[in-house]
Residue frames relative to the residue before (quaternion, step in Angstrom):
aa qw qx qy qz dx dy dz
M 1.0000 0.0000 0.0000 0.0000 0.00 0.00 0.00
H 0.2160 -0.7864 0.5699 0.1010 3.54 -0.86 0.95
T 0.4800 -0.6613 0.4933 0.2982 3.54 -1.00 0.83
L 0.3918 -0.7029 0.5429 0.2402 3.55 -0.88 0.94
T 0.3452 -0.7355 0.5426 0.2132 3.57 -0.84 0.94
R 0.0353 0.8122 -0.5777 0.0731 3.56 -0.38 1.21
T 0.7665 -0.1704 0.1578 0.5988 3.56 0.93 -0.89
T 0.5634 -0.5843 0.4400 0.3841 3.57 -1.19 0.36
T 0.6143 -0.5727 0.3896 0.3779 3.56 -1.15 0.57
T 0.6094 0.5541 -0.3668 0.4325 3.61 1.09 -0.52
E 0.6879 0.4557 -0.2771 0.4923 3.61 1.21 -0.44
M 0.5604 0.6115 -0.3842 0.4055 3.59 1.29 -0.09
E 0.4470 -0.6547 0.5355 0.2912 3.52 -1.26 0.49
V 0.4292 -0.6812 0.5299 0.2666 3.55 -1.06 0.75
T 0.0159 -0.7858 0.6172 -0.0367 3.54 -0.89 1.03
S 0.2618 -0.7558 0.5802 0.1532 3.55 -0.96 0.84
I 0.0259 0.7818 -0.6217 0.0403 3.55 -0.94 0.92
R 0.3144 -0.7433 0.5607 0.1850 3.54 -0.98 0.83
L 0.0329 -0.7903 0.6112 -0.0281 3.54 -0.85 1.07
E 0.5376 -0.5743 0.4944 0.3697 3.53 -1.16 0.57
R 0.5917 -0.5963 0.4029 0.3633 3.59 -1.00 0.78
E 0.6424 0.5318 -0.3246 0.4463 3.59 0.97 -0.87
L 0.6449 0.5120 -0.3174 0.4703 3.59 0.99 -0.84
K 0.6568 0.5090 -0.3061 0.4646 3.59 0.89 -0.93
D 0.6492 0.5152 -0.3116 0.4648 3.59 0.96 -0.85
K 0.6524 0.5052 -0.3087 0.4731 3.60 1.00 -0.85
L 0.6431 0.5168 -0.3206 0.4653 3.60 0.98 -0.84
K 0.6377 0.5142 -0.3252 0.4723 3.59 0.98 -0.81
E 0.6484 0.5277 -0.3032 0.4573 3.55 0.99 -0.89
L 0.7076 0.4682 -0.2548 0.4639 3.58 0.92 -0.95
S 0.6717 0.5453 -0.3016 0.4007 3.57 1.03 -0.75
G 0.2588 -0.7879 0.5236 0.1952 3.59 1.14 -0.44
N 0.8159 -0.2387 0.1784 0.4956 3.56 -0.92 -0.91
V 0.5051 0.6477 -0.4261 0.3792 3.62 1.28 0.01
G 0.4237 -0.6902 0.4757 0.3432 3.59 1.04 -0.76
Y 0.5214 -0.6866 0.4107 0.2965 3.54 -0.91 0.90
Q 0.6109 0.5439 -0.3758 0.4357 3.63 1.05 -0.54
A 0.6334 0.5042 -0.3262 0.4881 3.60 1.02 -0.73
L 0.6237 0.5312 -0.3324 0.4673 3.59 1.04 -0.76
I 0.6440 0.5113 -0.3185 0.4717 3.60 0.94 -0.86
R 0.6380 0.5126 -0.3310 0.4698 3.63 0.97 -0.80
D 0.6405 0.5223 -0.3247 0.4599 3.61 0.96 -0.85
I 0.6537 0.5139 -0.3069 0.4632 3.56 0.92 -0.93
L 0.6804 0.4859 -0.2914 0.4648 3.59 0.88 -0.91
W 0.6493 0.5010 -0.3261 0.4701 3.63 0.94 -0.79
N 0.6318 0.5255 -0.3345 0.4613 3.59 0.97 -0.81
Y 0.6436 0.5196 -0.3139 0.4662 3.58 0.97 -0.87
V 0.6692 0.4992 -0.2972 0.4634 3.58 0.86 -0.97
Q 0.6562 0.5070 -0.3170 0.4603 3.61 0.93 -0.84
Q 0.6639 0.5028 -0.3112 0.4578 3.59 0.92 -0.84
K 0.7176 0.4553 -0.2566 0.4603 3.57 0.87 -0.92
S 0.7122 0.4576 -0.2642 0.4621 3.59 1.07 -0.63
G 0.5245 -0.6391 0.4147 0.3801 3.58 1.25 -0.21
D 0.5626 0.5955 -0.3825 0.4272 3.60 1.28 0.09
Y 0.2494 0.8271 -0.4762 0.1642 3.55 1.25 0.40
Q 0.0742 -0.7639 0.6405 0.0279 3.55 -0.99 0.92
P 0.4492 -0.7243 0.4479 0.2702 3.59 -0.49 1.15
A 0.2729 -0.7742 0.5565 0.1283 3.55 -1.00 0.90
F 0.7091 0.3972 -0.2366 0.5324 3.59 1.31 -0.07
S 0.2150 -0.7176 0.6361 0.1849 3.52 -1.33 0.33
S 0.6749 -0.4901 0.3405 0.4341 3.58 -1.22 0.26
N 0.5789 0.5853 -0.3698 0.4308 3.61 1.19 -0.43
D 0.6303 0.5434 -0.3259 0.4487 3.59 1.23 -0.43
I 0.6553 0.5045 -0.3010 0.4748 3.60 1.26 -0.34
R 0.1477 -0.8220 0.5446 0.0769 3.58 -0.64 1.09
A 0.7862 0.0048 -0.0154 0.6178 3.60 1.23 -0.30
S 0.0660 -0.7878 0.6097 0.0577 3.56 -1.25 0.40
V 0.1391 -0.7653 0.6229 0.0831 3.53 -1.26 0.54
A 0.5528 -0.6066 0.4595 0.3394 3.55 -1.16 0.64
A 0.0456 0.7855 -0.6142 0.0605 3.54 -1.11 0.76
T 0.3093 -0.6990 0.6030 0.2283 3.53 -1.38 0.06
A 0.4435 -0.6992 0.4939 0.2655 3.57 -0.82 0.97
E 0.2581 -0.7507 0.5905 0.1452 3.56 -0.98 0.87
K 0.7696 0.1358 -0.0660 0.6204 3.55 1.21 -0.61
E 0.6257 -0.5197 0.4167 0.4060 3.54 -1.28 0.31
V 0.0890 0.7834 -0.6041 0.1157 3.56 -0.89 1.00
R 0.3498 -0.7254 0.5469 0.2285 3.59 -1.21 0.34
C 0.5275 -0.6128 0.4951 0.3180 3.53 -1.13 0.77
V 0.4236 -0.7295 0.4768 0.2470 3.60 -0.83 0.96
L 0.6641 0.4957 -0.3106 0.4657 3.60 1.21 -0.27
T 0.8159 0.2587 -0.1024 0.5068 3.57 0.89 -0.93
G 0.4144 -0.6957 0.4795 0.3382 3.57 1.17 -0.53
Q 0.4169 0.7231 -0.4529 0.3133 3.59 1.32 -0.03
L 0.4557 -0.6794 0.5109 0.2640 3.55 -1.01 0.88
I 0.1325 -0.7500 0.6446 0.0659 3.56 -1.00 0.92
R 0.2639 -0.8100 0.5112 0.1139 3.56 -0.52 1.20
P 0.6665 -0.4917 0.3670 0.4234 3.61 -1.22 0.39
Q 0.8310 0.1792 -0.2020 0.4864 3.55 -1.08 0.94
E 0.5074 0.6244 -0.4313 0.4082 3.59 1.26 0.20
A 0.5235 -0.6164 0.4858 0.3315 3.58 -1.12 0.73
M 0.0553 0.7831 -0.6145 0.0779 3.55 -1.06 0.82
L 0.3621 -0.6743 0.5732 0.2926 3.54 -1.32 -0.21
L 0.2480 -0.6893 0.6461 0.2143 3.51 -1.29 0.40
G 0.1926 -0.8000 0.5621 0.0834 3.54 -0.65 1.13
F 0.2688 -0.7303 0.6090 0.1534 3.53 -1.04 0.87
T 0.2688 -0.8096 0.5041 0.1348 3.58 -0.44 1.21
N 0.6650 -0.4807 0.3946 0.4134 3.53 -1.33 0.24
G 0.6821 0.4838 -0.2715 0.4763 3.57 1.19 -0.60
G 0.5888 -0.6197 0.3502 0.3829 3.59 1.29 0.01
D 0.5299 0.6232 -0.4146 0.3987 3.61 1.24 0.24
L 0.3223 -0.6794 0.6160 0.2347 3.55 -1.28 0.49
V 0.0137 -0.8221 0.5671 -0.0482 3.57 -0.68 1.10
P 0.5031 -0.6565 0.4676 0.3118 3.61 -1.10 0.65
L 0.0466 -0.7852 0.6174 -0.0073 3.54 -1.03 0.93
S 0.4244 -0.6508 0.5524 0.3017 3.56 -1.07 0.68
I 0.6832 -0.5270 0.3218 0.3898 3.57 -1.17 0.61
K 0.7737 0.3645 -0.1898 0.4822 3.62 0.85 -0.91
S 0.4489 0.7400 -0.4302 0.2565 3.62 1.22 -0.09
L 0.7191 0.4163 -0.2544 0.4948 3.60 1.14 -0.49
S 0.4711 0.6763 -0.4380 0.3589 3.60 1.29 -0.04
K 0.1426 -0.8003 0.5770 0.0791 3.55 -0.95 0.80
């Protein structure tokens, strides 16, 4: 995961957030050399983009190595197209090269 360049840290506002020690340790572990605070910012920006409709896909079809049919239980967006997938709608779960399961719209892998 790459930190999105939005502004320098000197221009950011300081915010205090309480996290469980286990969560903080996991975030540090996952962030590698990027740092867990940058990872948290990436996660929050991704959430805001998805919820606001400003979603920009972070994956391409080359990142998907397998897929299986599924049914959406909650509203979600396709990671390839940004298309909204509604509850009870047919979808795919894509298995990425990185080992993640991601939501895909039915036609997103069609070429």
